[in-house]
N, C-alpha and C positions, 0 to 999 in steps of 0.2 A: 545192452548198459543201459542205464540212463546217463544222458551227457546234458540235459536240460537243466531239470532240478536238482538242487547243491541238496546236504543229506541233513539237516538240522533243523530243521523244523517237521519235515517228515519220523525222524528221531524220535521227535520230541512226543508226537503224533500217538506214535504205538509205543515209547516209554507210559505214555497215559492210560492210552484203550489196554496196554497189556496190564497194570496193576486195575485200572477200576473198570474196565468192558469198553465196549464202544457204546461212549456217552461223550458226548460232545461238551455238554454242559462244564465237564470237569476240563477242559481244555477251556471254555471262557473262563471259568471262575480263575485257572493259569495264567492268562491272558488279563486279566484283573490283576492282579498281585503282578505283574510285570509291568503294568500299568502305571501304578499307585511307586511303585521302585524308581519309573522315568521320571515324576513328579519330584520323590525322594531327592533324586539326579540333579537334579535340574535346578534345585534347593542349595543343592550342596557346592555347583557350579558359581549360579550366580553370589554363593557367600564368597565364593574363594574370588571372583571377582570386583564386587565390590561391596554388600555389606549384606547382614543378615534379614531387616528390613524387605531390601530387593529382595532378598531368595525366598520370602513367605510370599510375595507379591507374582512372582512365580510362577512358584507351588500353586497359587490360588488360578493363574492362567493357566499351564497346564491340569488344573483338575476340573476348569472349565472348558475345556477345549468337547466344543461336540463332536470335530472327528476324531480323539480318539478315543470316544465313549462311543461312538458306534464300533469302530473295528474289535474292541478286545470284545465282542457279541461275534467276531465272523473267526471265520478258521481260516486265515490267512497270514504273513511270515509280515506284516506293517509293526504292528505292537510290541514284538518281540525285538525288532533289528532294530525298531529305537531306543529301546532300551539299553540296548548292549553298544549300539556305536554312541549314546551317551556317555556312557559310564566310560568307554573310550577315550570322550576327549576328556571329562574329570581324571582319569588319571593323567592323560596329556598335560591337561595343564599343569598338574603338581610335581611332574618331571621339567616341566620347567622353570620351575620356581623352586625344586630340589633336585637340579641333575647330578647330585652324588648320590642317589638312594637310588641305586638301580632297579627296587620293587615298581617303582613306577612305571619306567618301562615294559620291562617287563609284562605287566599288568597291564598296561595299553594294548600291547603285541598280540597278548591275549585274546583281549575284549575285540579287537576288529578281527581276527582271525576268526572269534564265530560270526561276528557279526557277515562276515564272509562267505561261511558256510551258509548261515542263512537268507542273505539276498547277497549274490553277486555286485552290487552297485557298486560298493566300497572295494571292491579289490584295488582299484590303483588308490587307491588312501595308502596303502600295504609300504611303498613306496615312495607316497610324494610326504606322507608323516616323517618319517625319519630325516629327510631333506631339511624340512621344518622345522623340527630338534635341532637337531645342529645349527642353522642359521640363526635361530632365537634365542641357541644358549651360548654360542661361541662368543660375543662381546662380554659376557659376564664371567667367562670360566676360561676362556681360551680354546683354541681348535682341539689340541689331544684332547683333553677334559670333554669336553661336547663332545668329540669322535666316539667315546666311548657308551654314552645312553643310544645313541641314533645306530649304530652299528648291531647294539644287541635288540633292540626294539628288529631292525631290520631282517637279522639273522634270525630271529625266534619267528617272524612271520614268513619265511621264507619257509621253512621246515613246517611249518603247521599246516599254512596252502600248499604248497606246494607237492606234499604228499597226496593231495588226492588230485591236483595235476600229475604225477610219476602213475597212479591209478588210470585214469582217462588215458594219457599215450599207453600205458600197457596192453587195454583194452578198447581201447580208439584208432589209435594210430596219432591222437592230437593232444598237443600240451595243453590244449583252453584249460582253464579253469572250469568253466560253464557254455555252453554251444548259446547258451539265451543270447549274449551280449552279438554276437550274428544274428541271431533272429530276430532281436529286435530292431537293430539296424536295418533289416530287410523290408520287415515288413511295417515298421515305424519312420524309422528316420527315411531311410528313401521313400517308402510312399507315401510320405508327405510332400515330399519333394513333388514329386510326381503329379501328385492331386492338386498342387498349385500349379504346375507347369502346363498342364493339359487338361486343366479347369474338368476334375472330375472330383466324384465322392471316394472316401479314403479306401472303400469297399472293390470299386472300380478300378481304383491307382492301383492296389496291392494283386489285384489279377492281371492287369497288364504286367506288371511289372515281376509277377511270375512268371509270366508267357516268354516278355524278353532277356530274362536269365536264361529260361531253358531253351531259345532258338539259339544264345550265344555258346553254350555247351558243346563240346565236343563228343561224337559219337562214341568213344572210351568212354564218357562220365555215366556209362548207364552201370557200371558196376563199380559206381565209388558207392563208399560206406556213408553212412547220416552223416556222420560228422564231416566229411569231405563236403557232402554239399551245404552242410548250415555253413561250413566254413569259406568256401567258395560263393554263396550268396551275401555273406561279410563283403568279401571284397570287390562284390560287384553293388553292393549298396553302398562304400566307402568310393569308389569311380564316380557312383552319382554323388553324392557327395561334395567333393573335390570339383564336378564338372558344374555345380552349380550352388556357392558356397554364400551368393547371398540370400535365396530362397530356403538355404538347411538356416542360415541367421533367422528370416524370417518367422521360418516353424517352429525354430526353437524359442523365441520369443512368443510366441502364441503358446506354444505348450506351458510355459514357464506361467503367465500369464494367466492358466486357467488353474495350474495350480496352486497359486497363491490368491488367486480370487473366486475360486470355484467353492459353489456353498457343498453344506454339511450334507449326509444324510442321515440327519438325526431323523427326518421321520416316517425312517426303513422300520428303526424301532417301535414305532406302532403297529404295524402292519400295515404303513400304506405304502404304495406304488409310487416313488417320489418323483419318476421320469413322466409317468404317465399324467401326473398332477400338473407337474410343469407343462404338458404338453396342453392339457383340458383348459392349460390358465390363462396361456396363449393367445387357443382358440376363443375364449371365451366359453366355452362350452362348460359352464361350472352344474350343472343338470346330473354331468356324468357321478358325482360322487355328491355322498351324503353330508350335511354342516355340521355333522359334528365330524366327519374326517377334515373337512376343510378349514375347519377351526382348529384341528391336530398338527394339521399342513402348515400353515400358513402361521402357526407358532413356532414351529422347529425352523421353519424361514427363518424369522423375523429375529429368536434368537441367535442362527446362525451367522445374519447380519453386523447382527450389533458384537457380536465377538468379535467377528475381522476388522469390524468399525475400532470398537477397543482395543484392538491387538496393534493395529498400522497404526493409532494414535503415538501408542507408546513407543511403537520403531521411529517414530518421523521424530518426537519428542530426546530419542536416542541420540540420533546422528545430529540433531541440532546440538543440543546439551551435552554430550558426549562424544561421542566419533572414535577415531580410530586410535584409543590413546592409549592399548599397552594390548601386549602379544598375543594376548591369552584375548583380547575382542577379533582383532586379526585372523588366527586359529578358526571362531566360532564364523565368522562370514564366511572365511574360505570354504570351508565345508557346506555351507549353506547352499553356496554356489554352484559349487561340486556336486552335489546330489539332485539340485534344481536342473545345473547342464545335461546330466546323465537320463533323466529323469521325462524331462520337456519333450515328450511325444507329440504326437495326435490326440491320442487316448485319455491325454493328462486327468488331472480331476484333483478334488479334493485328498482323494485317497494320499497319492505321491507328496504333501503337504508334509501328514506323520510325523516323517524320521527328523523335521526341521523346526517342527514346533518347539521341542525344547532350547535351542539356539534361539529363535525367534519372538520368544517367552523370557527367557535371561535378557534381551536386551531392552525389550517393550518394559521390564519391571525397573530399568537402569535406567529407562527414557521416564518415567511418572515418578521416581524415588524420588531422581538428582534434581533437586530444584534449583540449584544454583549453577551446573554445568560441571562441575564435580563430586563426582563421590568420591570415597573413601579408595586413593591407591591400592592396587594390588601390590602384591609382594614381587611380580616381577618388571613394574615400570622402573 
C-alpha cells in the first residue's frame, strides 16, 4: 500500500485524465485556475484585515510572482496546496471576527484537511489552529462560547484526517498519516546535520547516515515492514537532531534563507536549463549558450530579483509601520513561520516559498499602502 504520498493530488490527476485523456495541458489549465483563485483569496484576506486598496496591491503582487507562474506549469502539489491553505486562513479569519457563525470553523477545518491530503506539511496545524482560535476568541466572547468553534474545528478535522490514518493502520500497522515525515527527517534534516558535522556533501551524508542506521538495527528487523522501516528512520533522525540542536538550528536557518531568497525557475518556461546557465555564468563560460539564451535567462533572473526586492521592501515597511497590531496578522505570521520551519531542509529552494506567498504579499501590500503607520483597523482588533 502507498504510505508516502497522500491521495488528493493523484486523485485530481486521475479524475482529469479520466475525463479528458492523458493530457498534462489540462492539469496545467486547472492549476492556472487554482492560481487565479489564490490571487482572489489574497485580495479577500487583505481587504478583511486592512482595506480593498491594499487588497488590490496584494493581488497584483501574487499575480506577478514568477515562482507561482512557473509552478502552474509543473505537475506538483504546490499550486493547489497554496490555494487550499490560503482559503483555510481566510475562513479562519472570518471565524475570528464572527465566532458565532459555525460555518466558518467548519469550512476552515475542511480546507485544512484537504490541504493535508494534498501535502502532509499542514498536518499539525489541525491541532494548533483550534487552540489559536480558542485563545483569540476567548477574550471577546468568553471561554464557553470560544470553546464551541474550536471544538467543532478540531472534531471535524480529526474525523476527516483520522479516516486515512485508520486506513494506514489497517493496512500497515502504523497510525502515521504519511511516512513522508519520517523519510524527510532522515534524508533531509538529519542528513544535513551529518553533512555539516562531518564536512560531507549531502549525498555522501545520506549514504553514511543510511549505513549507520542499518548497523544500529537488530537482526530481527530484517523482517520489518516498510512502515516500520520508515518509523525507525524517523526515530534515528530525531536522536541525531536532539544530539546536535545547534547544527539543527544552523541547517534550518540556511534552508529558510534558501526558501526566502532562492531565485525563481522562470527561465525554465523558455526551455532553458536554469542550473546549467548559472553554473556557466559562475565559471565565465558564456560561449556554452547562445546570445538569445543569455538574454532570456538574464531577463528572467532580473525580474525575479526585482520582484523579491519589491516584496521584501513591502515587508520591511509593514513591520516598521504596522507591526503585530491584530490577531489576524499574528495568525498569518505564525502560519508563515510554521511552513518555513517544516520546509527548511538542505534541499530547500524557491519552490517551498510558494505556500507562504499569499501571507507575504498581504503584509507587503499593507506595508506599501499604509502611509502613516495605521491602516483601517480590522474587525477583530
